[in-house]
C-alpha positions as CSV (number, residue, x, y, z in Angstrom):
1,M,-32.8,-72.3,-5.3
2,K,-34.4,-73.9,-8.3
3,I,-37.1,-76.6,-8.4
4,Q,-37.7,-78.5,-11.6
5,L,-40.7,-80.8,-11.9
6,I,-39.9,-83.8,-13.9
7,R,-43.2,-85.8,-13.6
8,H,-45.6,-86.7,-10.8
9,S,-43.5,-86.1,-7.6
10,T,-40.1,-86.5,-9.3
11,I,-38.4,-83.2,-9.0
12,I,-34.8,-81.9,-9.1
13,I,-33.8,-79.4,-6.4
14,S,-30.8,-77.2,-7.1
15,T,-29.4,-75.6,-3.9
16,N,-26.0,-74.6,-2.6
17,N,-24.4,-75.7,-6.0
18,K,-25.8,-79.2,-5.6
19,T,-28.6,-81.1,-7.3
20,I,-30.9,-83.4,-5.4
21,L,-33.2,-85.8,-7.3
22,V,-36.4,-86.4,-5.3
23,D,-38.6,-89.5,-5.7
24,P,-37.4,-90.8,-9.1
25,M,-40.1,-92.6,-11.0
26,L,-38.6,-93.1,-14.4
27,S,-40.7,-95.8,-16.1
28,E,-41.7,-95.4,-19.7
29,V,-45.2,-94.1,-20.4
30,N,-48.0,-96.8,-20.1
31,S,-45.5,-99.5,-19.0
32,L,-46.9,-100.3,-15.6
33,S,-50.3,-101.8,-14.5
34,P,-53.0,-99.4,-13.3
35,I,-54.3,-99.3,-9.8
36,E,-57.5,-101.3,-10.0
37,G,-61.0,-100.1,-9.2
38,V,-60.6,-96.4,-10.0
39,P,-62.3,-94.6,-13.0
40,N,-59.1,-94.1,-15.0
41,Q,-57.8,-97.6,-16.0
42,N,-55.0,-96.5,-18.4
43,K,-51.6,-97.9,-17.7
44,N,-49.1,-96.0,-15.6
45,P,-47.4,-93.6,-15.9
46,L,-49.9,-91.7,-17.9
47,T,-47.4,-89.3,-19.4
48,P,-43.8,-89.6,-20.8
49,L,-40.7,-88.2,-19.2
50,P,-40.2,-84.6,-20.5
51,V,-36.4,-85.0,-20.6
52,A,-33.9,-87.8,-21.0
53,I,-33.2,-90.2,-18.1
54,D,-29.5,-89.4,-18.3
55,Y,-30.3,-85.8,-17.6
56,I,-32.4,-86.8,-14.6
57,T,-29.9,-89.1,-13.1
58,N,-27.0,-86.7,-13.5
59,C,-27.5,-85.5,-10.0
60,D,-25.4,-85.2,-6.8
61,A,-27.7,-87.1,-4.5
62,V,-31.2,-88.7,-4.3
63,L,-33.9,-88.1,-1.7
64,I,-36.6,-90.7,-1.4
65,T,-39.7,-89.9,0.7
66,H,-40.9,-93.5,0.6
67,T,-40.7,-96.4,-1.8
68,H,-44.2,-96.8,-3.2
69,R,-43.8,-97.6,-6.9
70,D,-45.1,-94.2,-8.1
71,H,-42.1,-92.6,-6.1
72,F,-39.4,-95.1,-6.7
73,D,-39.6,-97.7,-9.4
74,N,-37.5,-100.4,-11.1
75,A,-36.4,-98.0,-13.8
76,A,-34.9,-95.8,-11.1
77,I,-33.2,-98.8,-9.5
78,N,-31.7,-99.7,-12.8
79,S,-30.7,-96.2,-13.9
80,L,-29.1,-94.7,-10.8
81,S,-25.5,-95.2,-9.9
82,K,-25.2,-97.7,-7.0
83,D,-22.8,-95.4,-5.1
84,I,-24.8,-92.2,-5.3
85,P,-25.7,-90.7,-1.9
86,I,-29.3,-91.6,-1.1
87,F,-31.3,-90.1,1.8
88,C,-34.4,-91.8,3.0
89,Q,-36.6,-92.6,6.0
90,P,-35.3,-95.3,8.4
91,D,-37.9,-97.8,7.3
92,D,-36.5,-97.9,3.8
93,K,-32.8,-98.2,4.4
94,S,-32.5,-102.0,4.3
95,K,-34.8,-102.2,1.2
96,L,-32.5,-99.8,-0.7
97,E,-29.4,-101.6,0.4
98,N,-31.0,-104.8,-0.8
99,Y,-31.1,-103.1,-4.3
100,N,-27.3,-102.9,-4.0
101,F,-27.1,-99.2,-3.3
102,T,-24.0,-98.7,-1.1
103,N,-24.3,-95.1,0.1
104,V,-27.7,-95.0,1.8
105,H,-28.3,-92.6,4.7
106,S,-31.4,-93.0,6.8
107,I,-32.6,-89.8,8.4
108,Q,-34.2,-90.2,11.8
109,D,-34.2,-86.5,12.7
110,N,-31.7,-84.6,10.5
111,Y,-28.6,-85.0,8.4
112,T,-26.0,-82.6,7.0
113,W,-24.4,-83.1,3.6
114,N,-22.2,-80.5,1.8
115,D,-23.5,-77.8,4.1
116,I,-27.1,-78.7,3.2
117,T,-29.2,-79.8,6.2
118,I,-32.1,-82.2,5.6
119,N,-34.7,-82.5,8.4
120,R,-37.2,-85.3,8.3
121,T,-40.9,-84.6,9.0
122,S,-43.9,-86.8,9.4
123,G,-47.3,-86.8,7.7
124,M,-50.5,-88.9,7.1
125,H,-50.8,-90.8,3.8
126,G,-54.6,-90.6,4.0
127,H,-57.1,-90.8,6.8
128,G,-57.7,-93.2,9.7
129,E,-56.8,-96.9,9.3
130,L,-55.9,-96.5,5.6
131,A,-53.1,-94.0,6.5
132,K,-51.7,-96.5,8.9
133,E,-51.7,-99.2,6.2
134,L,-50.0,-97.0,3.7
135,G,-47.4,-95.6,6.0
136,P,-44.8,-94.8,7.0
137,V,-44.2,-91.8,4.7
138,S,-41.9,-88.9,5.4
139,G,-41.4,-85.3,4.3
140,F,-38.1,-83.5,4.3
141,V,-37.0,-79.9,4.9
142,I,-34.0,-78.9,2.9
143,S,-32.0,-75.8,4.0
144,S,-28.6,-74.2,3.8
145,H,-27.1,-70.9,4.9
146,H,-27.2,-69.2,1.5
147,E,-30.4,-70.5,0.0
148,K,-34.2,-70.5,0.6
149,T,-35.6,-73.3,2.7
150,I,-37.9,-75.8,1.0
151,Y,-40.3,-78.3,2.6
152,I,-41.0,-81.4,0.6
153,A,-44.2,-82.5,2.3
154,G,-44.3,-86.0,0.7
155,D,-47.4,-88.2,0.3
156,T,-49.5,-86.6,3.0
157,V,-52.9,-85.0,3.4
158,W,-53.3,-81.7,5.2
159,C,-52.9,-82.6,8.9
160,N,-51.5,-81.5,12.2
161,E,-48.1,-83.0,11.3
162,V,-47.8,-80.7,8.3
163,K,-49.0,-77.8,10.3
164,K,-46.3,-78.4,13.0
165,S,-43.6,-78.8,10.3
166,I,-44.5,-75.4,8.6
167,E,-44.5,-73.6,12.0
168,K,-41.3,-75.2,13.2
169,F,-39.1,-74.8,10.2
170,K,-40.8,-71.7,8.6
171,P,-39.9,-72.7,5.0
172,Y,-39.9,-70.3,2.1
173,A,-41.7,-72.8,-0.1
174,I,-43.6,-76.0,0.3
175,V,-43.9,-78.7,-2.4
176,C,-47.3,-80.4,-2.0
177,N,-48.2,-83.8,-3.5
178,C,-51.7,-83.1,-4.8
179,G,-53.8,-85.0,-7.2
180,C,-56.5,-86.1,-4.7
181,A,-55.2,-89.7,-5.1
182,Q,-57.9,-92.1,-4.0
183,F,-58.7,-95.8,-4.2
184,S,-62.1,-97.3,-4.9
185,F,-62.6,-97.1,-1.1
186,G,-61.7,-94.6,1.6
187,D,-60.9,-90.9,1.5
188,P,-58.1,-89.2,-0.5
189,I,-54.6,-90.2,0.4
190,T,-52.8,-87.1,-0.9
191,M,-53.7,-83.4,-0.9
192,T,-56.8,-82.0,-2.5
193,A,-57.7,-78.6,-3.8
194,T,-59.3,-77.7,-0.4
195,D,-56.1,-78.8,1.4
196,I,-54.1,-76.4,-0.7
197,Y,-56.7,-73.7,0.0
198,E,-56.3,-74.3,3.8
199,I,-52.5,-74.1,3.6
200,S,-52.7,-70.9,1.6
201,K,-55.2,-69.3,4.0
202,R,-53.2,-70.1,7.1
203,Y,-49.8,-69.2,5.7
204,P,-50.2,-66.3,3.2
205,N,-46.5,-65.7,2.8
206,L,-45.7,-69.4,2.0
207,K,-44.9,-70.2,-1.6
208,I,-46.8,-73.3,-2.7
209,V,-45.7,-75.7,-5.5
210,A,-48.3,-78.2,-6.4
211,V,-47.2,-81.5,-8.1
212,H,-48.2,-85.1,-8.2
213,M,-50.9,-84.7,-10.9
214,D,-51.8,-86.1,-14.3
215,A,-49.3,-88.9,-14.3
216,W,-50.8,-91.8,-12.2
217,N,-54.2,-93.3,-12.7
218,H,-55.6,-92.9,-9.1
219,C,-55.0,-89.2,-9.0
220,R,-58.4,-87.6,-9.6
221,L,-57.5,-83.9,-9.4
222,S,-55.8,-82.5,-12.6
223,R,-53.7,-79.4,-13.0
224,E,-56.5,-77.8,-14.9
225,D,-59.0,-78.6,-12.1
226,L,-56.6,-77.1,-9.5
227,R,-55.9,-74.0,-11.5
228,N,-59.6,-73.4,-11.9
229,Y,-60.2,-73.9,-8.2
230,I,-57.5,-71.3,-7.5
231,K,-59.0,-68.9,-9.9
232,V,-62.6,-69.3,-8.6
233,N,-61.5,-69.0,-4.9
234,K,-59.2,-66.0,-5.6
235,F,-56.1,-67.3,-3.7
236,N,-54.0,-64.3,-2.7
237,N,-50.5,-65.9,-2.3
238,Y,-48.1,-67.6,-4.7
239,I,-49.2,-71.0,-5.9
240,A,-47.4,-72.6,-8.8
241,V,-48.8,-75.6,-10.7
242,P,-45.9,-76.4,-13.0
243,E,-46.0,-78.5,-16.1
244,D,-43.7,-81.5,-16.6
245,G,-40.2,-80.3,-17.2
246,E,-40.9,-76.8,-15.9
247,S,-38.4,-75.0,-13.6
248,L,-39.2,-72.5,-10.9
249,V,-36.4,-70.2,-9.6
250,F,-36.6,-68.7,-6.1
């Protein structure tokens, strides 16, 4: 199994001789308006794509955790083949079909495609009422008989839903959307450094891949910040904080 970070939460998973593109956000650097009221008011995305769009979209299927614009944007809508298999949460199926995608599969519980099983999980996109306003969001566990199991947690904070998913599916690796994304009000809506610490402490054998940093203006935790936190707190297990374009092989 290979995981390649493209940018933000856009990754390419290679498993069972298939490539799955997750949460394609393909806009040109500084082409989208910033989220208002946060310290960084630069236009989104903050960084360019590290590889050509043709390389990114040359995949076998697409998995979309939810359709917020930093996970699925107009550039992706315009670049992806309209008949490519797309897997999504049930709430997003009609929206994707309205964009003229013709091969959309909503996953209530699980779905098997080319001997790859995709289980949908739940999470909390923030805390309290804000999480309800931002939802629903989903995570997905991808597994096959001959490959490691990977859990794409999606836009969630550390919560009981994530805990239950780890303990139910026992993944080899988890991809966590970090960045401590936060508006001008409320608590963080994605994982923080302390969330990563809590996961690593509870599950010392779980490989952690931290993404969703340095590319969107409301993300306040940088890769450098997280790496420093890991170093200071002397994490004992495997935690990867990949750069844009970097690949990890398991």
